N, C-alpha and C positions, 0 to 999 in steps of 0.2 A: 682709694678715694675716701675722704673723710666726710661724714655727715654731721652737721651741727643740729642739735635738737633745741628748738626754742621752748623755753619753759612756759607753762600755761600762765594765764593772766593772774591766777591767785598767787604765784611766786612774786609778782610785782606788788600785789596788794599787801602781802605780809612784809615784804621789803620796806615799803613806804610806811607802814604802821610802826614798825620797829624803829626806823630811822627818825620818824617824827617824835615818837615817845622819848627816845634817848637824847635828842638834841633840844628838847623843850627845857625850859627852866626847871619845871617840876618833872623829873624823870620817873616819877612813881605813878604815872597815870595810864599805864598800858593794861588792856584787857583783850581777851579774844574777840570781843564784839567790836574792837577797833579794826579788825580784819574783815569780819563778815557777821551777818545776823546769825542767830542760833540755827535756823533752818538751813541757811547756806553753809554754815560751818559743818553741820551734820552731813550734808551732801558732799562736801569736800572730803570728809573723812571716809566716805564710802567709795570715793573715786580711786582710780589706779595711779594717781600722781601725787599722793599726799607727801611724798618725800620732797616735793618742790616747796611745800609750805615751810619745812625745816630749812631748806636751802635759802629760801627768801628771807627767813628770819635771821639766819647767820649772816648773809650778805648785807642786809639792812643794818644789823647791829655793827658789823665791822666798818661799814662806810661811815656810820655815825661816830664811832669811836675814832676813826682816822680824822674826821672833821675837827675833833677837839684835841687832836694830837696825843691820843692815848698810845701807850707803848705796851709791848708784851707783858712787862712786869705788872702793869695795872690789872690785867686779867689774871695773871698767875697768882697774885696776892688775894684774890677774891675767895670768899668762903664757899665751901661746897656743902654746907649744912642746908638741907632743903628747907624752904620757908613753910612747908606744910602742904596739905592737899595731896594731889597725885604725883607731885614732883619727887623723884627719888634722888638719893645721893649719887647714884650712877649717872643720872641725867645731868646733874650739876657738874660732876667731874668731866663728863664728855663736853658739855658746853664750855667749861673753862679751858679745856684742851683746844677745842676748835677755835675759840676766840684768841687765845694766846698765840697759837700757830698762825692764825689768819693775820694777826697784827704784825707778824714778821714778814709777811708778803706785801705786795703792792696793790692788791685788789684785783682778783681774778674770779669773777662770779661763776664762770664755768668750772674752774678748778675747785672752788668752794662747794659747788653743787655736787661735783664728782665725789669729793670726800664724804659728804653727807650721804649720798646714795649708796656708796660702797660700804660705809659703816652700817647703815640701816640694813642693807641686804645681808651682810656678814652676820649680823645679830638676829636676823629673822624679824626685823621690825618694820619692813616695808608695809605700808597701809595698816599699821597697828594704831588705831585711833588714840588710845590712852597714851601710848609711848610718844606719838607725834605731838600731841597736845602738851605733854609733860616736857618734851625737849624744847619746844618753842618757848614755853614759860621759863625753863631753866636758862635758855640763851638770854632772855630778857633780864632775869635776875642777876646773872653774872655780868652782863653788859652794863646794867644799871650801876652796879657797884664799881665796875671798872671806870665808868664815866665819872662817877663821884671822885674816885682816886685821881684820875687825870685832871679834873678841874681843880682839885685841892693842890696838886703839884704845880699847876699853872699859877694859882694864887700865891703860893709860896715863892715862886720864881719872880713874881712881879715886884 
């Protein structure tokens, strides 16, 4: 007998924030405060389900990219040079891998969450607040560049 685990509400909140930011005309407008206030964000980081924040970010970014007909190459061609702050090159590389692999699929939020949870667990990053925050921002950075690439390809094709 299989049990389906329903992600907490903050999975949906992160999903929607990333999807909104990436489908907007100006895809450079994302911040962590689009997800939650500082106090709420701090509480989420102390919780036992912070991996759902990363899964929500990944699923939201992938759905936004699919909406604009992005393809795996759009993500694969993205820079992995961190933009600064706490985001590391390892986080950028992981975000690019997750996004390019996810664009090969057809949208399976449970599968995407499983990949995230398993990766975080294997690396000892579950509930690691700095790493969780960095991964969410890395997903946004890579997805934003992939969205720009997809939109440019659509303009060239028109």
